[in-house]
Backbone atoms as SQL, in Angstrom:
CREATE TABLE atoms (id INTEGER PRIMARY KEY, chain TEXT, resi INTEGER, resn TEXT, atom TEXT, x REAL, y REAL, z REAL);
INSERT INTO atoms VALUES
  (1, 'A', 1, 'MET', 'N', 120.862, 76.571, -113.942),
  (2, 'A', 1, 'MET', 'CA', 119.845, 76.708, -114.964),
  (3, 'A', 1, 'MET', 'C', 120.218, 75.838, -116.165),
  (4, 'A', 2, 'ALA', 'N', 119.281, 75.089, -116.677),
  (5, 'A', 2, 'ALA', 'CA', 119.527, 74.201, -117.812),
  (6, 'A', 2, 'ALA', 'C', 119.565, 74.991, -119.117),
  (7, 'A', 3, 'PHE', 'N', 120.312, 74.498, -120.070),
  (8, 'A', 3, 'PHE', 'CA', 120.415, 75.110, -121.391),
  (9, 'A', 3, 'PHE', 'C', 119.138, 74.827, -122.163),
  (10, 'A', 4, 'GLN', 'N', 118.464, 75.877, -122.650),
  (11, 'A', 4, 'GLN', 'CA', 117.246, 75.732, -123.428),
  (12, 'A', 4, 'GLN', 'C', 117.378, 76.516, -124.723),
  (13, 'A', 5, 'LEU', 'N', 116.941, 75.902, -125.829),
  (14, 'A', 5, 'LEU', 'CA', 117.020, 76.563, -127.124),
  (15, 'A', 5, 'LEU', 'C', 115.966, 77.655, -127.225),
  (16, 'A', 6, 'LYS', 'N', 116.344, 78.792, -127.839),
  (17, 'A', 6, 'LYS', 'CA', 115.457, 79.926, -128.040),
  (18, 'A', 6, 'LYS', 'C', 115.352, 80.200, -129.534),
  (19, 'A', 7, 'PRO', 'N', 114.343, 80.942, -129.972),
  (20, 'A', 7, 'PRO', 'CA', 114.236, 81.294, -131.400),
  (21, 'A', 7, 'PRO', 'C', 115.456, 82.072, -131.871),
  (22, 'A', 8, 'ASN', 'N', 115.666, 82.101, -133.190),
  (23, 'A', 8, 'ASN', 'CA', 116.808, 82.815, -133.777),
  (24, 'A', 8, 'ASN', 'C', 116.760, 84.300, -133.462),
  (25, 'A', 9, 'ARG', 'N', 117.924, 84.923, -133.387),
  (26, 'A', 9, 'ARG', 'CA', 118.045, 86.361, -133.167),
  (27, 'A', 9, 'ARG', 'C', 118.369, 87.030, -134.484),
  (28, 'A', 10, 'LYS', 'N', 118.213, 88.336, -134.563),
  (29, 'A', 10, 'LYS', 'CA', 118.372, 89.057, -135.824),
  (30, 'A', 10, 'LYS', 'C', 119.739, 89.714, -136.016),
  (31, 'A', 11, 'GLU', 'N', 120.165, 90.598, -135.107),
  (32, 'A', 11, 'GLU', 'CA', 121.406, 91.355, -135.291),
  (33, 'A', 11, 'GLU', 'C', 122.617, 90.445, -135.141),
  (34, 'A', 12, 'SER', 'N', 123.549, 90.488, -136.097),
  (35, 'A', 12, 'SER', 'CA', 124.696, 89.590, -136.019),
  (36, 'A', 12, 'SER', 'C', 125.868, 90.110, -136.850),
  (37, 'A', 13, 'GLU', 'N', 127.002, 89.446, -136.695),
  (38, 'A', 13, 'GLU', 'CA', 128.211, 89.728, -137.465),
  (39, 'A', 13, 'GLU', 'C', 128.810, 88.380, -137.859),
  (40, 'A', 14, 'ASN', 'N', 129.292, 88.273, -139.080),
  (41, 'A', 14, 'ASN', 'CA', 129.884, 87.021, -139.542),
  (42, 'A', 14, 'ASN', 'C', 131.271, 86.823, -138.951),
  (43, 'A', 15, 'LYS', 'N', 131.537, 85.606, -138.483),
  (44, 'A', 15, 'LYS', 'CA', 132.848, 85.182, -138.005),
  (45, 'A', 15, 'LYS', 'C', 133.116, 83.796, -138.577),
  (46, 'A', 16, 'THR', 'N', 134.371, 83.503, -138.839),
  (47, 'A', 16, 'THR', 'CA', 134.740, 82.179, -139.318),
  (48, 'A', 16, 'THR', 'C', 135.338, 81.403, -138.159),
  (49, 'A', 17, 'ILE', 'N', 134.849, 80.189, -137.955),
  (50, 'A', 17, 'ILE', 'CA', 135.346, 79.348, -136.867),
  (51, 'A', 17, 'ILE', 'C', 135.371, 77.903, -137.353),
  (52, 'A', 18, 'ARG', 'N', 136.366, 77.159, -136.923),
  (53, 'A', 18, 'ARG', 'CA', 136.492, 75.744, -137.306),
  (54, 'A', 18, 'ARG', 'C', 136.028, 74.875, -136.147),
  (55, 'A', 19, 'PHE', 'N', 135.257, 73.860, -136.469),
  (56, 'A', 19, 'PHE', 'CA', 134.759, 72.913, -135.479),
  (57, 'A', 19, 'PHE', 'C', 135.283, 71.522, -135.797),
  (58, 'A', 20, 'PRO', 'N', 135.642, 70.746, -134.788),
  (59, 'A', 20, 'PRO', 'CA', 135.979, 69.342, -135.037),
  (60, 'A', 20, 'PRO', 'C', 134.729, 68.622, -135.581),
  (61, 'A', 21, 'LEU', 'N', 134.918, 67.764, -136.559),
  (62, 'A', 21, 'LEU', 'CA', 133.783, 67.085, -137.183),
  (63, 'A', 21, 'LEU', 'C', 132.900, 66.328, -136.187),
  (64, 'A', 22, 'PRO', 'N', 133.469, 65.628, -135.196),
  (65, 'A', 22, 'PRO', 'CA', 132.583, 64.948, -134.231),
  (66, 'A', 22, 'PRO', 'C', 131.680, 65.923, -133.474),
  (67, 'A', 23, 'LEU', 'N', 132.170, 67.137, -133.196),
  (68, 'A', 23, 'LEU', 'CA', 131.348, 68.143, -132.517),
  (69, 'A', 23, 'LEU', 'C', 130.231, 68.625, -133.434),
  (70, 'A', 24, 'VAL', 'N', 130.529, 68.843, -134.696),
  (71, 'A', 24, 'VAL', 'CA', 129.513, 69.249, -135.673),
  (72, 'A', 24, 'VAL', 'C', 128.413, 68.198, -135.729),
  (73, 'A', 25, 'GLU', 'N', 128.800, 66.935, -135.760),
  (74, 'A', 25, 'GLU', 'CA', 127.819, 65.852, -135.813),
  (75, 'A', 25, 'GLU', 'C', 126.939, 65.840, -134.564),
  (76, 'A', 26, 'LYS', 'N', 127.537, 66.059, -133.388),
  (77, 'A', 26, 'LYS', 'CA', 126.763, 66.087, -132.140),
  (78, 'A', 26, 'LYS', 'C', 125.793, 67.261, -132.119),
  (79, 'A', 27, 'ILE', 'N', 126.242, 68.421, -132.595),
  (80, 'A', 27, 'ILE', 'CA', 125.365, 69.589, -132.642),
  (81, 'A', 27, 'ILE', 'C', 124.221, 69.354, -133.612),
  (82, 'A', 28, 'ASN', 'N', 124.531, 68.844, -134.790),
  (83, 'A', 28, 'ASN', 'CA', 123.481, 68.564, -135.770),
  (84, 'A', 28, 'ASN', 'C', 122.450, 67.581, -135.220),
  (85, 'A', 29, 'GLU', 'N', 122.895, 66.598, -134.474),
  (86, 'A', 29, 'GLU', 'CA', 121.973, 65.632, -133.865),
  (87, 'A', 29, 'GLU', 'C', 121.115, 66.317, -132.794),
  (88, 'A', 30, 'ALA', 'N', 121.723, 67.215, -132.022),
  (89, 'A', 30, 'ALA', 'CA', 120.996, 67.908, -130.954),
  (90, 'A', 30, 'ALA', 'C', 119.914, 68.835, -131.501),
  (91, 'A', 31, 'ILE', 'N', 120.143, 69.428, -132.669),
  (92, 'A', 31, 'ILE', 'CA', 119.178, 70.387, -133.213),
  (93, 'A', 31, 'ILE', 'C', 118.217, 69.749, -134.219),
  (94, 'A', 32, 'LYS', 'N', 118.398, 68.469, -134.483),
  (95, 'A', 32, 'LYS', 'CA', 117.497, 67.783, -135.408),
  (96, 'A', 32, 'LYS', 'C', 116.067, 67.900, -134.887),
  (97, 'A', 33, 'ASN', 'N', 115.140, 68.244, -135.775),
  (98, 'A', 33, 'ASN', 'CA', 113.718, 68.392, -135.455),
  (99, 'A', 33, 'ASN', 'C', 113.444, 69.537, -134.473),
  (100, 'A', 34, 'GLN', 'N', 114.400, 70.440, -134.319),
  (101, 'A', 34, 'GLN', 'CA', 114.212, 71.641, -133.511),
  (102, 'A', 34, 'GLN', 'C', 114.148, 72.826, -134.480),
  (103, 'A', 35, 'GLU', 'N', 113.493, 73.872, -134.085),
  (104, 'A', 35, 'GLU', 'CA', 113.419, 75.057, -134.941),
  (105, 'A', 35, 'GLU', 'C', 114.542, 76.015, -134.594),
  (106, 'A', 36, 'VAL', 'N', 115.779, 75.541, -134.792),
  (107, 'A', 36, 'VAL', 'CA', 116.959, 76.343, -134.484),
  (108, 'A', 36, 'VAL', 'C', 118.055, 75.987, -135.497),
  (109, 'A', 37, 'THR', 'N', 118.815, 77.000, -135.914),
  (110, 'A', 37, 'THR', 'CA', 119.908, 76.770, -136.855),
  (111, 'A', 37, 'THR', 'C', 121.173, 76.388, -136.097),
  (112, 'A', 38, 'PHE', 'N', 122.140, 75.887, -136.839),
  (113, 'A', 38, 'PHE', 'CA', 123.442, 75.563, -136.259),
  (114, 'A', 38, 'PHE', 'C', 124.042, 76.801, -135.606),
  (115, 'A', 39, 'SER', 'N', 124.022, 77.924, -136.327),
  (116, 'A', 39, 'SER', 'CA', 124.589, 79.170, -135.799),
  (117, 'A', 39, 'SER', 'C', 123.884, 79.613, -134.527),
  (118, 'A', 40, 'SER', 'N', 122.575, 79.547, -134.527),
  (119, 'A', 40, 'SER', 'CA', 121.818, 79.946, -133.342),
  (120, 'A', 40, 'SER', 'C', 122.156, 79.059, -132.154),
  (121, 'A', 41, 'PHE', 'N', 122.313, 77.770, -132.391),
  (122, 'A', 41, 'PHE', 'CA', 122.697, 76.859, -131.309),
  (123, 'A', 41, 'PHE', 'C', 124.054, 77.251, -130.729),
  (124, 'A', 42, 'VAL', 'N', 125.019, 77.510, -131.603),
  (125, 'A', 42, 'VAL', 'CA', 126.366, 77.854, -131.150),
  (126, 'A', 42, 'VAL', 'C', 126.350, 79.169, -130.371),
  (127, 'A', 43, 'ILE', 'N', 125.613, 80.168, -130.853),
  (128, 'A', 43, 'ILE', 'CA', 125.511, 81.448, -130.149),
  (129, 'A', 43, 'ILE', 'C', 124.919, 81.236, -128.760),
  (130, 'A', 44, 'GLN', 'N', 123.829, 80.485, -128.687),
  (131, 'A', 44, 'GLN', 'CA', 123.177, 80.245, -127.401),
  (132, 'A', 44, 'GLN', 'C', 124.074, 79.441, -126.460),
  (133, 'A', 45, 'ALA', 'N', 124.809, 78.490, -126.994),
  (134, 'A', 45, 'ALA', 'CA', 125.718, 77.699, -126.160),
  (135, 'A', 45, 'ALA', 'C', 126.849, 78.575, -125.615),
  (136, 'A', 46, 'CYS', 'N', 127.355, 79.482, -126.443),
  (137, 'A', 46, 'CYS', 'CA', 128.409, 80.398, -125.990),
  (138, 'A', 46, 'CYS', 'C', 127.882, 81.349, -124.919),
  (139, 'A', 47, 'GLU', 'N', 126.680, 81.886, -125.124),
  (140, 'A', 47, 'GLU', 'CA', 126.079, 82.770, -124.123),
  (141, 'A', 47, 'GLU', 'C', 125.891, 82.033, -122.800),
  (142, 'A', 48, 'TYR', 'N', 125.409, 80.816, -122.878),
  (143, 'A', 48, 'TYR', 'CA', 125.206, 80.002, -121.673),
  (144, 'A', 48, 'TYR', 'C', 126.538, 79.775, -120.953),
  (145, 'A', 49, 'ALA', 'N', 127.572, 79.438, -121.725),
  (146, 'A', 49, 'ALA', 'CA', 128.895, 79.194, -121.134),
  (147, 'A', 49, 'ALA', 'C', 129.428, 80.453, -120.455),
  (148, 'A', 50, 'LEU', 'N', 129.290, 81.599, -121.105),
  (149, 'A', 50, 'LEU', 'CA', 129.776, 82.852, -120.527),
  (150, 'A', 50, 'LEU', 'C', 129.027, 83.224, -119.254),
  (151, 'A', 51, 'GLU', 'N', 127.727, 82.979, -119.231),
  (152, 'A', 51, 'GLU', 'CA', 126.912, 83.319, -118.065),
  (153, 'A', 51, 'GLU', 'C', 127.156, 82.373, -116.889),
  (154, 'A', 52, 'ASN', 'N', 127.650, 81.175, -117.168),
  (155, 'A', 52, 'ASN', 'CA', 127.756, 80.150, -116.129),
  (156, 'A', 52, 'ASN', 'C', 129.174, 79.698, -115.822),
  (157, 'A', 53, 'MET', 'N', 130.167, 80.343, -116.412),
  (158, 'A', 53, 'MET', 'CA', 131.549, 79.922, -116.162),
  (159, 'A', 53, 'MET', 'C', 132.071, 80.503, -114.868),
  (160, 'A', 54, 'ASP', 'N', 132.974, 79.790, -114.262),
  (161, 'A', 54, 'ASP', 'CA', 133.634, 80.267, -113.051),
  (162, 'A', 54, 'ASP', 'C', 134.783, 81.180, -113.477),
  (163, 'A', 55, 'VAL', 'N', 134.827, 82.376, -112.930),
  (164, 'A', 55, 'VAL', 'CA', 135.877, 83.329, -113.246),
  (165, 'A', 55, 'VAL', 'C', 136.999, 83.171, -112.238),
  (166, 'A', 56, 'VAL', 'N', 138.211, 82.980, -112.741),
  (167, 'A', 56, 'VAL', 'CA', 139.380, 82.810, -111.879),
  (168, 'A', 56, 'VAL', 'C', 140.084, 84.153, -111.740),
  (169, 'A', 57, 'ASP', 'N', 140.237, 84.613, -110.513),
  (170, 'A', 57, 'ASP', 'CA', 140.944, 85.868, -110.257),
  (171, 'A', 57, 'ASP', 'C', 142.432, 85.555, -110.127),
  (172, 'A', 58, 'GLU', 'N', 143.250, 86.107, -111.035),
  (173, 'A', 58, 'GLU', 'CA', 144.679, 85.797, -111.059),
  (174, 'A', 58, 'GLU', 'C', 145.475, 86.657, -110.084),
  (175, 'A', 59, 'ASN', 'N', 144.855, 87.526, -109.322),
  (176, 'A', 59, 'ASN', 'CA', 145.581, 88.384, -108.364),
  (177, 'A', 59, 'ASN', 'C', 145.735, 87.716, -107.037);
């Protein structure tokens, strides 16, 4: 399934996270002219990654 931007969500909690500047620039370019905030993009990207990652069983 391809990553698609969705409208902003309401319930949230503040967290502090550092991003490499080149990544910030790429994200800002990706959301330019889209109706999505930086935070919403990051949340959606994390959700997508969690739903689509391969889980390694260490047993």
